[in-house]
N, C-alpha and C positions, 0 to 999 in steps of 0.2 A: 640122756638127761630129759626127764619129763618136765613139761611146763603146761599148765592147764588154765584155760579161760573159764572163769566162773561168772556166768551171766546172773544178775540178781545177787551178786556177792556182797552187797551192802544191806541186804535184808536180814531178817531174823534167822531163817534157816541158812541162807547163803553165807552169812558172815561166820556162822559156826563151822560150815564146811571149809571155808578159807582158813580158819584157825587150825582145823584138823589137818589140812594139807601142810600147813607150816610146821606143825609138830612132827609130821612124817617126813619133813625135809624135801617136800615137793613145791616147786615154784608155782605161783599163781599170778594172774592179773584179773582184776575185777572190772566188769562192765555193768553199769547200773544207771538208770535214769533218775533215781532218788524219788520216784513217785510214792514209794512206800518204804524205801530203805533210808539209811542214814550214813553219810560219808564217814562219820566218826566210828562207825562199826568196822571200817576197813583198817587192818593193822598197819602201823608204820612200816614202811619198807615194801609194802605190796602195791604195785602200780594200780592206779585207779583211773578209769576212763568214764566220764559222765556222758551218757548218751543212750539212745534207744536201740534195741535189737532190730527194730524195723529199718534202721539205716544199714543196709547190707554192706555198703562200702566201708562204713565205720567198723563194722564187725570184722571185715576182711583185713582192713589196715591194722587192726588190733592184733589179729592172729599173726600177721606177718611181722609186725614190729617187735613182738614179744616171743617169736619163735615157738608158738603154741603147738603142742602135739596132741591135745585133747580138749574137749569142751564139756564142762559141767553145766548143763542148761537148766537153771533154776528160775530165771526171770519169767514172770507171767502175771496175769490178772487172776488173783486167787480167791475172789469172793463169790461163792456159789450162789448165794441168795441174790446178790446184786446182778449177777449175770442174767437172771431171768428178766430183769427190766432193761438191761443193757447188753443184749446178745451180740450186737455188731462190734462193740468195743471189746468184748470178751474174745470173739473170734479173731479180731485184728491182732490183739496182743498175743494170744496163745497159739493160733494157727498160722496167720501170716508171719508172726514173729519167729516161729519155729522154722518155717520155710526160709525166711531170711537168714537165719543162723546156718541152716544146712547149705544154702547157696554159697555163703561165705566160706564155709568149710570146704566145699567142693572146689571153689576157686583157688584156695590156698593149699589144697592137698592134705587137709586135716581129716583123719579117718576114724577117730574114736570120739564117742559122745555118750554121756550119761544124762538121761532125761528125768526131770522131776515130774512124776505123774501123781495120781491121787486116788484115794478110795472112792471118790465121787464117780469113777467109771462104772462102779457096780450098781449104783442106784440103791434101791431097797432089795437086798438079796433074799432069795427064798428061804435061806437058813441063816442062823445067827453067826456062823463061822464061814468065812470066805477063804478060798485058795486061789492060786493063779488061774485055775481052770474054771472057776465060777463064771457063769455067763455075765458079760458086761451089758448093763442096761442103764446108762446114765439118765438122770432125771433133771438135768439143768444144762444150759449152754456151757457152763464151766466144765462139768463132767464130760460132755460131748467133746469139747475142745481138747481136753487132756487125752481122750481116747484117740482122737484124730492125730495128735502129736505122736502117740505110739505107732500109729499106722504109717506116718510119714517116715519115721526112723526105719521101720521094717521095709518099706518100699525103697528107701535110699540104700539100704543094705543089699537088696536084690539087684538094684540098678547100678550101684557104684561100689559095692563091697565094703561099706563102712562097718565098723564094729560098734555095737551099741547095746545098751540095756536101759530099761525104764524102771524106776523105783516108785512103787505106789505107796504114798504116805497115808497114814491115818490121822490121828490127832497128836500133833507134835507140841510138846510142852517143855517147861523148865528152862534152865540155862546152864551152860558149861563154862561160862566166864562171867566175872562180876560186872563187866561193862557191856554185856549183851542181854537184851530181854525182848520179849514179844510185845510189839507196840500196836498190834491189830485191834481195831475197835469192835471186832466181831467174835474173836476166839474166847472160849470159856475162861481160861485162866486169867488173862488180862481183864476180862469183864468183872470177875469176882474180886481180883486184887484192887482194881481202881474203885470199885464200889466200897470196899472196906476202907481204903485210904480217904475216901470222901465222906465217910460216915453213913453210907447208904447200905441197905440190906440186900444181899444177893438174892436172886430169884431162881427157883426150879420150875421148869415148864412141864408139868405133868407128874403125878405120883401114883398113877393107876395103871402102869404098864405091867405086862406079865413077866416081871423080873423079881428077884428075891426081895428087894426093898421098894418096888413099884416105880423106880426112876430108870431112865434110859441107861443102858450099858454101852460103853464105847471103848475103843482101843486107844489108850493114851501111851505114847512113847516119848522117851527123853531125847531132846534135840542132840545131845552129845553122843548118844548111841547111834542116832541116825547119821551123824557126820562120819563116824568111824566106818560105816558101811559104804559111804560115798568114796572114801579113800580106797577101800578094798576093791570097789568096782573099777576105779581108775587104774589101779595097779594091775588088775586082771586083764583089762582091755589092752593096756600098754604092753603086757607080756604075751599078748596073742591068745589068751585063754578064752575059750568059748563060754559065754554066759547065756542064761535064759533071756528071752526077749523082755520079760517082766518079772519083777519080784515084789511080793508084799513085805513091807517092813512092819510087821504086827507082832503082838505079844502071845497070841494063842489063847489069851484069857481076856478079861475085860474089867473095867472099873465103872461103877455107877456114879451118876451125878451126885447122889446123896453121899457116897463115900468121899468124893472130892470136896464137898462142902464141909464135911466133918474134919477132913485133913486140913483144910484152909483155916478153920477155927483153931485147931490144935497147934498148928505150926506158927500162925501169926500171933497167937495169944489174944485174939479178938473173938470172944464168944458171940454167936449169933444163931438165930433160928431162921432159915431161909423163908422168903415169901413164896407161897405155893400159888403158881399161876396155872391156867389151863394148858393142855397139850398144844404143841405147835403142829399144824397140819403137815403130814408127810414125814414126821420123825419116827423112824422104825424103833422098836423096843431095844434091839440088840444088834450091833455090828462089831464083830471081832475077826481078826485075820490070823490065819496060820502062817507063821514066819519060818517054817522048817527049811524051805529052799534057800532063803537068804542066810539062814544060820549055817548051812552047808557050804555056801559059795562066797559069802560076803562078810564073814566075821560078824554076823548079826547076833546080838544078844541083848536081853533086857538087863542091863547092869544097874539100873536105878529103880528103887521102890517108889511107891506113890508119895511117901513122905519126902524122899529125895527130890522128886519132881517139884512138889509144892515149895519145899524149903529153898531150892535153887532159884525158882522163879521169883519168890518173895524177896530173897536176899539181893538178887540182881536189880529188881525194881527199886528197892530201898536204897541201894548204893548209888544208882544213877540219878534219882530224884526226878523232878519235872523236866520234860524234854522241851527245849526251846522250839519256837515255830521254825519250820523248814523254809529257807529262802525260795522265792518264786523261781521257777525255771525260765530261762531265756529261750527264745525261739531256736537259737543255734544249739542249745543243749538237747532239746527233745521236741520235735515238731508234733509228736503224737502224745503229749502228756495226758495222763488220765485225770478226769475230773475228781473233785473231792467225793468221798464215799459217805452217803448219809449215815449218821451215827445211830439211827433207829432201825436199821435193817439188820435182821438176824439171819445168819447163814448156816447152811449145812456144813459139816466137816469136809 
């Protein structure tokens, strides 16, 4: 009988993973400090522990109390741009936090872990399409911290024999449930949707890139497709199937920012002409990932079109309405609570 701890399971991606596990008949328990997650994202009947992954004893007690057999480690500080100005916070949450989770796993004899990594480990790749063999050259403390997390898993595999894999995300969008949506103040989809809801005009940063329409091309993947591959990874590790150390969850193709803006206007019924702003420093023209390895091993597939992605994100945001302020954390809930993120900071994917 499998039972998995999902760290960060009250967040946008984590909550979708928890739903996917439930649909697959796999028990989960959620550990989240609610610094960016929402307790109402956790389904009824799923045990929820409010606390920080930095509290190793709490993680260990949670593993023990819920008879956990594997860890889906999604919790972390996910703002690449902010990480440049707050590197110590980033390393504490993402590196020290991962060490804490691995220590708790070792103490409780839990030997399977799936790690939420990022395309940020690649930095600006020399070519527009990356594979798992593309050299890693992170350009932010966030990207560096994710790469270190991958190293930690590999080192613990060599030292203690844990079974592991790391899933490198690209741009995760959409919704697979009407009560879940992306609440990040930095990601493109929520930025455009909130602008339209508030009567503001969305902005494109740069239209003179060497791409078909002059705007940046990125790999956008639906969060529901992403969640399916997390379940496949958990099942494979539980069955003792050897997996690659890392997988790209990418489309092999790309979508331009201009295409997204056009789809937003079409799906929402709110016509607009984006404001054209200058390029942002450091934005590469095109980053797209080859997902063949994940397709072979992790049931990875692009099951949703761009219109599906936009429609599901818009419908979920419309269904949930304004989100009430999150209650303040008490010291006993999380001694390392993250500070508020400046709303004007723009981040890399």
